[in-house]
N, CA and C atoms as a LAMMPS dump frame, in Angstrom:
ITEM: TIMESTEP
0
ITEM: NUMBER OF ATOMS
522
ITEM: BOX BOUNDS ff ff ff
-5.0000000000000000e+02 5.0000000000000000e+02
-5.0000000000000000e+02 5.0000000000000000e+02
-5.0000000000000000e+02 5.0000000000000000e+02
ITEM: ATOMS id mol type element x y z
1 1 1 N -216.047 -19.555 430.255
2 1 2 C -215.248 -18.985 432.218
3 1 3 C -216.083 -19.082 433.179
4 2 1 N -215.331 -19.695 434.473
5 2 2 C -216.237 -20.024 435.251
6 2 3 C -216.1 -18.853 436.02
7 3 1 N -217.44 -19.517 436.693
8 3 2 C -217.832 -18.121 437.528
9 3 3 C -216.881 -18.238 438.98
10 4 1 N -216.708 -17.121 439.741
11 4 2 C -215.833 -16.646 440.927
12 4 3 C -216.618 -18.196 442.223
13 5 1 N -218.161 -17.783 442.537
14 5 2 C -219.158 -18.555 443.517
15 5 3 C -218.475 -20.163 442.987
16 6 1 N -218.656 -20.563 441.18
17 6 2 C -218.894 -21.708 440.721
18 6 3 C -216.849 -22.298 441.4
19 7 1 N -216.25 -21.354 441.228
20 7 2 C -214.609 -21.879 441.584
21 7 3 C -214.336 -21.988 442.793
22 8 1 N -215.17 -20.96 443.724
23 8 2 C -214.896 -21.066 445.616
24 8 3 C -215.778 -22.632 445.919
25 9 1 N -216.638 -22.57 445.531
26 9 2 C -217.659 -23.851 445.743
27 9 3 C -216.935 -25.365 445.108
28 10 1 N -216.3 -25.221 444.374
29 10 2 C -215.539 -26.403 443.733
30 10 3 C -214.372 -26.426 444.994
31 11 1 N -213.243 -25.782 445.084
32 11 2 C -211.87 -25.659 445.8
33 11 3 C -211.007 -26.659 444.766
34 12 1 N -210.771 -27.643 445.873
35 12 2 C -209.705 -28.958 445.36
36 12 3 C -211.111 -30.049 444.435
37 13 1 N -212.319 -30.322 445.198
38 13 2 C -213.649 -30.674 444.711
39 13 3 C -214.12 -30.796 443.224
40 14 1 N -214.852 -32.005 442.548
41 14 2 C -215.439 -31.335 441.341
42 14 3 C -216.542 -31.587 442.157
43 15 1 N -217.087 -32.106 443.325
44 15 2 C -218.61 -31.628 443.388
45 15 3 C -218.831 -30.05 444.759
46 16 1 N -219.786 -29.062 443.525
47 16 2 C -219.994 -27.853 443.423
48 16 3 C -221.069 -28.116 445.241
49 17 1 N -219.93 -27.027 446.239
50 17 2 C -220.55 -27.019 447.389
51 17 3 C -221.119 -25.073 447.723
52 18 1 N -222.04 -25.181 447.948
53 18 2 C -222.272 -23.54 447.69
54 18 3 C -221.227 -23.023 448.806
55 19 1 N -220.371 -21.343 448.38
56 19 2 C -219.623 -21.677 448.689
57 19 3 C -220.154 -20.749 450.051
58 20 1 N -221.011 -20.291 450.268
59 20 2 C -221.381 -18.904 452.042
60 20 3 C -221.96 -20.545 452.81
61 21 1 N -222.228 -21.297 451.995
62 21 2 C -222.575 -22.402 453.491
63 21 3 C -221.435 -22.75 454.053
64 22 1 N -220.468 -22.785 452.868
65 22 2 C -218.608 -23.184 453.056
66 22 3 C -217.829 -21.895 453.816
67 23 1 N -219.111 -21.22 454.561
68 23 2 C -217.849 -19.831 454.681
69 23 3 C -216.953 -19.343 454.616
70 24 1 N -216.993 -19.677 453.01
71 24 2 C -215.802 -19.372 452.05
72 24 3 C -216.197 -17.603 451.583
73 25 1 N -217.509 -17.393 451.42
74 25 2 C -218.231 -15.63 451.352
75 25 3 C -218.625 -15.596 452.256
76 26 1 N -219.696 -14.916 452.059
77 26 2 C -220.436 -14.277 453.235
78 26 3 C -221.41 -13.954 452.613
79 27 1 N -223.216 -13.556 452.737
80 27 2 C -223.977 -13.137 451.948
81 27 3 C -224.532 -11.93 453.411
82 28 1 N -225.134 -10.641 452.875
83 28 2 C -226.023 -10.271 453.812
84 28 3 C -227.021 -9.658 452.771
85 29 1 N -228.058 -9.611 453.572
86 29 2 C -229.488 -8.801 453.24
87 29 3 C -229.757 -8.033 453.917
88 30 1 N -230.256 -6.729 453.213
89 30 2 C -231.345 -5.668 453.499
90 30 3 C -232.294 -6.35 454.33
91 31 1 N -233.015 -6.86 454.557
92 31 2 C -234.718 -7.515 455.49
93 31 3 C -233.761 -9.179 455.745
94 32 1 N -234.811 -9.515 456.419
95 32 2 C -234.611 -11.052 456.175
96 32 3 C -235.518 -11.422 455.279
97 33 1 N -235.166 -13.252 455.39
98 33 2 C -236.117 -14.052 454.258
99 33 3 C -237.221 -13.684 454.612
100 34 1 N -237.844 -13.723 453.043
101 34 2 C -239.794 -13.638 453.692
102 34 3 C -239.946 -14.828 454.025
103 35 1 N -239.73 -16.13 453.789
104 35 2 C -239.945 -17.199 454.745
105 35 3 C -238.618 -18.044 455.906
106 36 1 N -238.802 -18.525 456.559
107 36 2 C -237.908 -18.681 457.736
108 36 3 C -237.331 -19.947 456.744
109 37 1 N -237.713 -20.884 455.929
110 37 2 C -237.531 -21.81 454.868
111 37 3 C -236.875 -21.405 453.923
112 38 1 N -236.275 -20.131 453.382
113 38 2 C -235.448 -19.601 452.727
114 38 3 C -234.537 -19.215 453.072
115 39 1 N -233.059 -18.815 452.126
116 39 2 C -232.112 -19.246 452.643
117 39 3 C -230.792 -17.85 451.869
118 40 1 N -230.548 -17.467 452.497
119 40 2 C -229.354 -15.856 452.22
120 40 3 C -228.498 -17.29 450.99
121 41 1 N -228.369 -17.739 451.763
122 41 2 C -227.141 -18.146 450.783
123 41 3 C -227.562 -18.947 449.425
124 42 1 N -228.711 -19.122 449.311
125 42 2 C -229.376 -19.757 447.698
126 42 3 C -229.327 -18.184 446.789
127 43 1 N -229.19 -17.413 447.371
128 43 2 C -228.417 -16.265 446.47
129 43 3 C -227.979 -15.988 445.624
130 44 1 N -226.535 -17.237 445.809
131 44 2 C -224.949 -17.495 445.436
132 44 3 C -224.94 -18.577 444.709
133 45 1 N -226.361 -19.559 445.06
134 45 2 C -226.41 -20.998 444.652
135 45 3 C -227.016 -21.222 442.921
136 46 1 N -226.369 -22.256 442.994
137 46 2 C -226.82 -22.608 441.115
138 46 3 C -227.871 -23.647 440.756
139 47 1 N -229.354 -23.671 441.842
140 47 2 C -229.84 -24.069 442.081
141 47 3 C -231.09 -23.211 441.547
142 48 1 N -232.117 -23.387 441.15
143 48 2 C -233.066 -22.919 441.375
144 48 3 C -234.36 -22.933 442.441
145 49 1 N -234.174 -22.126 443.181
146 49 2 C -234.824 -21.588 444.558
147 49 3 C -235.606 -20.797 445.051
148 50 1 N -237.084 -20.692 445.228
149 50 2 C -237.756 -19.51 445.969
150 50 3 C -237.502 -19.13 446.381
151 51 1 N -236.619 -17.69 446.696
152 51 2 C -235.689 -17.009 447.57
153 51 3 C -236.376 -15.512 447.664
154 52 1 N -236.844 -14.823 448.302
155 52 2 C -237.07 -13.324 448.329
156 52 3 C -237.558 -12.57 449.817
157 53 1 N -236.59 -11.382 449.458
158 53 2 C -236.781 -10.662 450.951
159 53 3 C -237.303 -8.713 450.834
160 54 1 N -238.063 -8.781 451.398
161 54 2 C -237.931 -7.458 451.619
162 54 3 C -239.002 -7.143 452.405
163 55 1 N -240.174 -5.907 451.566
164 55 2 C -240.988 -5.145 452.623
165 55 3 C -240.699 -3.772 452.59
166 56 1 N -240.185 -3.656 452.567
167 56 2 C -239.628 -2.078 452.368
168 56 3 C -238.606 -1.41 450.959
169 57 1 N -238.939 -0.677 450.527
170 57 2 C -237.434 0.073 450.006
171 57 3 C -236.588 0.636 450.475
172 58 1 N -235.416 0.181 449.997
173 58 2 C -234.824 -0.272 448.774
174 58 3 C -233.823 -1.573 448.762
175 59 1 N -234.477 -3.24 448.704
176 59 2 C -234.391 -4.111 448.9
177 59 3 C -232.814 -4.53 447.818
178 60 1 N -231.592 -4.704 449.4
179 60 2 C -230.457 -5.503 448.452
180 60 3 C -229.897 -6.742 449.06
181 61 1 N -229.232 -7.407 448.723
182 61 2 C -227.816 -8.198 448.708
183 61 3 C -226.307 -7.812 449.135
184 62 1 N -225.525 -7.628 449.709
185 62 2 C -224.333 -7.899 449.48
186 62 3 C -223.413 -9.219 449.705
187 63 1 N -222.367 -9.622 449.376
188 63 2 C -221.306 -10.642 449.025
189 63 3 C -220.397 -10.047 449.134
190 64 1 N -219.565 -10.319 449.997
191 64 2 C -218.383 -10.498 450.702
192 64 3 C -217.365 -11.522 450.278
193 65 1 N -216.04 -11.081 449.071
194 65 2 C -215.716 -12.232 449.022
195 65 3 C -214.528 -12.923 450.393
196 66 1 N -214.489 -12.173 450.499
197 66 2 C -213.78 -12.455 452.538
198 66 3 C -212.185 -12.296 452.231
199 67 1 N -211.323 -12.863 451.329
200 67 2 C -210.023 -13.335 450.858
201 67 3 C -209.558 -12.845 449.627
202 68 1 N -210.823 -12.194 449.264
203 68 2 C -210.371 -12.395 447.318
204 68 3 C -210.968 -10.99 446.994
205 69 1 N -210.596 -10.185 445.79
206 69 2 C -210.814 -9.267 445.064
207 69 3 C -211.287 -9.418 443.156
208 70 1 N -212.044 -9.13 443.185
209 70 2 C -212.753 -9.35 441.502
210 70 3 C -212.549 -8.197 440.377
211 71 1 N -211.883 -8.11 439.98
212 71 2 C -212.229 -7.248 438.79
213 71 3 C -212.914 -7.704 437.236
214 72 1 N -214.035 -7.351 437.825
215 72 2 C -215.413 -7.786 436.734
216 72 3 C -215.506 -7.83 435.639
217 73 1 N -215.997 -8.286 434.629
218 73 2 C -215.707 -8.61 432.943
219 73 3 C -217.514 -8.632 433.249
220 74 1 N -217.915 -9.597 434.067
221 74 2 C -219.408 -10.012 434.109
222 74 3 C -220.041 -10.233 434.875
223 75 1 N -220.8 -10.4 435.04
224 75 2 C -221.794 -10.764 436.155
225 75 3 C -223.708 -11.345 435.991
226 76 1 N -223.713 -12.496 436.563
227 76 2 C -225.044 -13.28 436.483
228 76 3 C -226.387 -13.043 437.28
229 77 1 N -227.22 -13.017 436.575
230 77 2 C -228.546 -12.839 438.462
231 77 3 C -229.461 -14.181 437.897
232 78 1 N -229.871 -14.205 438.738
233 78 2 C -231.044 -16.076 438.514
234 78 3 C -232.133 -15.191 439.36
235 79 1 N -233.239 -15.132 438.023
236 79 2 C -234.676 -15.004 438.685
237 79 3 C -235.023 -16.307 440.036
238 80 1 N -235.753 -15.418 441.524
239 80 2 C -235.665 -16.127 442.393
240 80 3 C -236.931 -16.689 443.162
241 81 1 N -237.9 -16.538 441.658
242 81 2 C -239.067 -16.928 442.024
243 81 3 C -239.984 -18.331 440.828
244 82 1 N -241.154 -19.179 441.302
245 82 2 C -240.926 -20.145 440.583
246 82 3 C -242.732 -19.987 439.368
247 83 1 N -242.702 -18.639 439.402
248 83 2 C -243.67 -18.086 438.263
249 83 3 C -243.095 -17.091 437.844
250 84 1 N -243.512 -16.658 436.613
251 84 2 C -243.062 -15.748 435.438
252 84 3 C -243.774 -14.283 436.025
253 85 1 N -243.444 -13.422 437.01
254 85 2 C -243.545 -12.198 437.177
255 85 3 C -242.701 -11.987 438.502
256 86 1 N -242.516 -11.239 439.436
257 86 2 C -241.945 -10.703 440.843
258 86 3 C -240.686 -10.067 439.884
259 87 1 N -240.399 -9.357 439.039
260 87 2 C -238.822 -10.178 438.793
261 87 3 C -238.578 -8.367 438.964
262 88 1 N -236.401 -8.611 439.053
263 88 2 C -236.166 -7.297 439.496
264 88 3 C -236.897 -6.429 438.596
265 89 1 N -236.253 -5.017 439.004
266 89 2 C -236.058 -4.489 437.9
267 89 3 C -235.491 -3.279 438.557
268 90 1 N -235.219 -1.403 437.934
269 90 2 C -234.454 -0.621 438.989
270 90 3 C -233.277 -0.572 439.656
271 91 1 N -232.22 -1.635 439.193
272 91 2 C -231.505 -1.866 439.918
273 91 3 C -230.021 -1.756 439.504
274 92 1 N -229.028 -2.033 440.501
275 92 2 C -227.845 -1.231 440.103
276 92 3 C -227.331 -2.422 440.874
277 93 1 N -225.71 -2.477 440.411
278 93 2 C -224.675 -3.577 440.745
279 93 3 C -223.327 -2.229 441.756
280 94 1 N -222.836 -2.679 443.038
281 94 2 C -222.058 -1.841 443.162
282 94 3 C -221.263 -2.179 443.43
283 95 1 N -219.609 -2.045 443.979
284 95 2 C -217.87 -2.524 444.1
285 95 3 C -217.459 -1.607 445.434
286 96 1 N -217.057 -2.385 446.144
287 96 2 C -216.768 -1.399 447.248
288 96 3 C -215.606 -2.64 447.88
289 97 1 N -214.463 -1.707 448.132
290 97 2 C -213.106 -2.411 449.148
291 97 3 C -213.538 -2.743 450.392
292 98 1 N -214.516 -1.674 451.118
293 98 2 C -214.17 -1.718 452.336
294 98 3 C -215.797 -2.474 452.75
295 99 1 N -216.618 -1.971 452.084
296 99 2 C -218.041 -2.243 452.234
297 99 3 C -218.992 -1.065 453.047
298 100 1 N -218.1 0.045 453.023
299 100 2 C -218.961 1.351 452.968
300 100 3 C -219.178 2.796 451.767
301 101 1 N -218.109 2.234 451.156
302 101 2 C -218.144 3.345 450.025
303 101 3 C -218.132 2.34 448.927
304 102 1 N -219.361 2.628 448.299
305 102 2 C -219.839 2.053 446.638
306 102 3 C -219.022 2.764 445.38
307 103 1 N -218.711 2.043 444.928
308 103 2 C -218.732 2.821 443.065
309 103 3 C -219.469 1.658 441.909
310 104 1 N -220.809 2.674 441.431
311 104 2 C -221.695 2.068 440.651
312 104 3 C -221.052 1.72 439.082
313 105 1 N -221.36 0.09 439.643
314 105 2 C -220.816 -0.636 438.252
315 105 3 C -221.98 -0.6 436.651
316 106 1 N -222.729 -1.114 437.44
317 106 2 C -223.769 -1.722 436.109
318 106 3 C -225.89 -0.716 436.756
319 107 1 N -226.241 -0.116 436.324
320 107 2 C -227.701 -0.07 435.846
321 107 3 C -228.373 0.037 435.254
322 108 1 N -230.145 -1.106 435.551
323 108 2 C -231.048 -1.166 434.605
324 108 3 C -232.314 -0.306 435.363
325 109 1 N -233.099 -0.199 434.545
326 109 2 C -234.594 0.196 434.912
327 109 3 C -235.306 -0.866 434.606
328 110 1 N -235.808 -1.28 433.178
329 110 2 C -236.499 -2.661 432.988
330 110 3 C -235.604 -3.999 433.656
331 111 1 N -236.392 -4.996 433.654
332 111 2 C -236.353 -6.156 434.412
333 111 3 C -235.969 -6.515 433.119
334 112 1 N -234.742 -7.178 433.481
335 112 2 C -234.15 -7.912 432.59
336 112 3 C -234.611 -10.146 431.752
337 113 1 N -235.541 -10.517 432.937
338 113 2 C -236.061 -11.152 433.18
339 113 3 C -237.102 -11.36 431.971
340 114 1 N -237.74 -13.076 431.921
341 114 2 C -239.001 -13.084 431.14
342 114 3 C -239.595 -14.349 431.295
343 115 1 N -238.525 -15.137 432.383
344 115 2 C -239.468 -16.253 432.975
345 115 3 C -239.215 -16.657 434.1
346 116 1 N -239.776 -17.468 434.819
347 116 2 C -239.519 -18.345 436.121
348 116 3 C -238.212 -18.62 435.89
349 117 1 N -237.01 -18.522 437.034
350 117 2 C -235.95 -19.236 437.54
351 117 3 C -234.929 -18.4 436.178
352 118 1 N -235.306 -17.415 435.104
353 118 2 C -234.471 -16.732 434.189
354 118 3 C -233.484 -16.765 434.577
355 119 1 N -232.446 -16.951 434.07
356 119 2 C -230.712 -17.01 434.395
357 119 3 C -230.021 -15.873 433.188
358 120 1 N -229.377 -14.924 433.662
359 120 2 C -229.501 -13.211 432.776
360 120 3 C -227.649 -13.025 433.333
361 121 1 N -227.302 -13.023 431.654
362 121 2 C -225.63 -12.346 432.581
363 121 3 C -225.495 -10.775 431.471
364 122 1 N -224.691 -9.768 432.69
365 122 2 C -224.223 -8.635 432.098
366 122 3 C -222.732 -8.798 431.699
367 123 1 N -223.019 -8.658 430.933
368 123 2 C -221.606 -7.78 430.75
369 123 3 C -220.998 -6.468 431.055
370 124 1 N -219.733 -6.319 431.842
371 124 2 C -218.901 -4.831 431.923
372 124 3 C -218.093 -4.545 431.203
373 125 1 N -218.203 -3.76 430.635
374 125 2 C -217.03 -2.66 429.674
375 125 3 C -215.956 -2.501 430.869
376 126 1 N -216.038 -1.825 431.904
377 126 2 C -215.687 -1.106 432.368
378 126 3 C -215.573 -1.306 434.174
379 127 1 N -214.98 -2.264 434.611
380 127 2 C -215.141 -2.721 436.03
381 127 3 C -214.345 -1.881 437.117
382 128 1 N -213.856 -0.798 436.924
383 128 2 C -213.488 0.207 437.72
384 128 3 C -211.929 0.177 438.491
385 129 1 N -212.437 -1.787 438.617
386 129 2 C -211.056 -1.357 440.125
387 129 3 C -211.601 -2.664 440.663
388 130 1 N -210.384 -3.935 441.608
389 130 2 C -210.526 -4.769 442.037
390 130 3 C -211.756 -4.562 443.222
391 131 1 N -212.609 -5.588 443.406
392 131 2 C -213.332 -4.944 444.905
393 131 3 C -214.115 -6.06 445.547
394 132 1 N -213.613 -5.905 446.799
395 132 2 C -214.589 -7.681 447.852
396 132 3 C -215.598 -7.65 448.21
397 133 1 N -216.458 -6.26 448.175
398 133 2 C -217.47 -6.193 448.541
399 133 3 C -218.483 -6.064 447.333
400 134 1 N -219.715 -6.795 446.837
401 134 2 C -220.457 -6.26 446.068
402 134 3 C -221.778 -6.449 446.537
403 135 1 N -222.57 -5.579 445.86
404 135 2 C -224.152 -5.479 446.295
405 135 3 C -225.021 -4.643 445.238
406 136 1 N -225.591 -5.723 445.056
407 136 2 C -227.185 -5.379 443.999
408 136 3 C -228.505 -4.87 444.687
409 137 1 N -228.758 -4.146 444.571
410 137 2 C -229.406 -3.048 444.852
411 137 3 C -231.342 -3.104 444.19
412 138 1 N -232.114 -3.079 444.581
413 138 2 C -233.274 -2.875 443.684
414 138 3 C -234.111 -1.662 444.734
415 139 1 N -234 -0.576 443.872
416 139 2 C -234.838 0.672 444.554
417 139 3 C -236.154 0.883 444.815
418 140 1 N -236.828 0.123 444.306
419 140 2 C -238.443 0.234 444.528
420 140 3 C -238.882 -1.243 444.15
421 141 1 N -240.478 -1.146 443.909
422 141 2 C -240.852 -2.74 443.768
423 141 3 C -240.638 -3.536 442.772
424 142 1 N -240.429 -5.08 442.501
425 142 2 C -240.157 -5.47 441.701
426 142 3 C -241.592 -5.369 440.248
427 143 1 N -240.795 -5.72 439.361
428 143 2 C -241.796 -5.91 438.223
429 143 3 C -242.866 -7.418 438.03
430 144 1 N -244.01 -6.953 437.626
431 144 2 C -245.115 -7.504 437.662
432 144 3 C -244.556 -8.712 435.872
433 145 1 N -243.39 -8.386 434.696
434 145 2 C -243.586 -8.17 433.623
435 145 3 C -243.337 -6.745 433.483
436 146 1 N -242.556 -7.509 431.848
437 146 2 C -242.012 -5.858 431.252
438 146 3 C -243.38 -5.369 430.594
439 147 1 N -243.627 -4.162 430.859
440 147 2 C -244.996 -3.165 430.275
441 147 3 C -245.536 -3.347 431.344
442 148 1 N -246.096 -4.036 432.315
443 148 2 C -246.772 -4.946 433.391
444 148 3 C -247.05 -3.695 434.502
445 149 1 N -247.964 -3.301 435.057
446 149 2 C -247.862 -2.883 436.053
447 149 3 C -247.749 -3.316 437.514
448 150 1 N -248.023 -2.765 438.578
449 150 2 C -247.697 -3.564 439.499
450 150 3 C -246.855 -3.883 440.237
451 151 1 N -246.77 -4.51 441.452
452 151 2 C -245.406 -4.939 442.271
453 151 3 C -245.532 -4.927 443.536
454 152 1 N -244.308 -5.151 444.016
455 152 2 C -244.95 -4.95 445.524
456 152 3 C -242.461 -4.782 446.113
457 153 1 N -242.558 -4.359 447.103
458 153 2 C -241.508 -4.178 447.662
459 153 3 C -240.239 -5.317 448.135
460 154 1 N -239.99 -6.651 447.083
461 154 2 C -239.727 -7.348 447.252
462 154 3 C -238.382 -8.102 446.299
463 155 1 N -237.332 -8.401 446.808
464 155 2 C -236.426 -9.006 445.638
465 155 3 C -235.974 -10.642 445.43
466 156 1 N -236.271 -10.864 444.486
467 156 2 C -236.381 -12.219 444.158
468 156 3 C -235.167 -12.958 443.585
469 157 1 N -234.709 -13.097 443.476
470 157 2 C -232.95 -13.799 443.38
471 157 3 C -232.873 -15.319 444.102
472 158 1 N -232.128 -16.272 442.726
473 158 2 C -231.737 -16.97 443.521
474 158 3 C -230.868 -17.682 442.863
475 159 1 N -229.419 -16.296 442.5
476 159 2 C -228.596 -16.516 441.531
477 159 3 C -228.139 -15.528 441.404
478 160 1 N -226.625 -15.223 442.109
479 160 2 C -225.386 -14.228 441.343
480 160 3 C -223.937 -14.68 441.224
481 161 1 N -224.146 -14.096 440.554
482 161 2 C -222.582 -14.957 439.685
483 161 3 C -221.564 -13.59 439.074
484 162 1 N -219.644 -13.518 439.818
485 162 2 C -219.659 -12.835 439.151
486 162 3 C -218.684 -13.463 438.077
487 163 1 N -217.61 -12.603 437.067
488 163 2 C -216.648 -13.244 436.581
489 163 3 C -215.674 -12.523 435.742
490 164 1 N -214.457 -12.503 435.641
491 164 2 C -213.172 -11.528 435.902
492 164 3 C -212.232 -11.903 436.521
493 165 1 N -211.07 -11.245 436.869
494 165 2 C -209.767 -11.676 436.913
495 165 3 C -209.906 -11.721 438.736
496 166 1 N -209.185 -12.614 439.022
497 166 2 C -208.97 -12.983 440.751
498 166 3 C -207.931 -12.227 441.03
499 167 1 N -208.042 -11.986 442.549
500 167 2 C -206.816 -12.238 443.432
501 167 3 C -206.88 -11.745 444.36
502 168 1 N -205.785 -12.256 445.669
503 168 2 C -206.382 -12.302 447.17
504 168 3 C -206.578 -10.642 447.159
505 169 1 N -206.881 -10.75 448.098
506 169 2 C -206.919 -9.261 448.646
507 169 3 C -206.017 -8.312 448.799
508 170 1 N -205.162 -8.908 449.64
509 170 2 C -203.296 -8.328 449.702
510 170 3 C -202.455 -8.352 448.477
511 171 1 N -202.663 -8.712 447.544
512 171 2 C -201.813 -8.6 446.514
513 171 3 C -201.454 -7.558 446.068
514 172 1 N -202.043 -6.1 446.394
515 172 2 C -202.076 -4.642 445.729
516 172 3 C -201.356 -4.194 447.268
517 173 1 N -201.42 -4.786 448.22
518 173 2 C -199.8 -4.514 449.141
519 173 3 C -200.627 -4.278 450.338
520 174 1 N -202.345 -4.291 450.399
521 174 2 C -202.906 -3.851 451.227
522 174 3 C -202.546 -4.793 452.398
């Protein structure tokens, strides 16, 4: 199944371009990127990039699909660090129609990652509704690895993909 970002990035071309750099979607973060050389657009990218932000809790990113809504059936996250630590943990995925009122779609305490740039897909049994805005929040510090203590308040991700049924936002009469 082709993901939303993959499809947005191709459009009428077979060469993928990041949809955030093409202004087809918008990505915002809770904090600035840790280094000026890092780009929030890498959060929805398809390549391995060291990408992290934070400094206090919680840390999150929001993807605005602008013209579309998705009824989610699955989503993927890619770890955004080139070392096997600093993994997301105690996180949730939420959807919103307006970017203000959020519905919980998925949450997890333990880290899903085991190695640098690990990519994990989560199946969603009940997508709840069509949403234009998508938010991933890490509530506390990152994990140094499953069962290992430590961590700091940074979110390290360089890949987010949605899978499901897509429609124009105005298809519901709005």
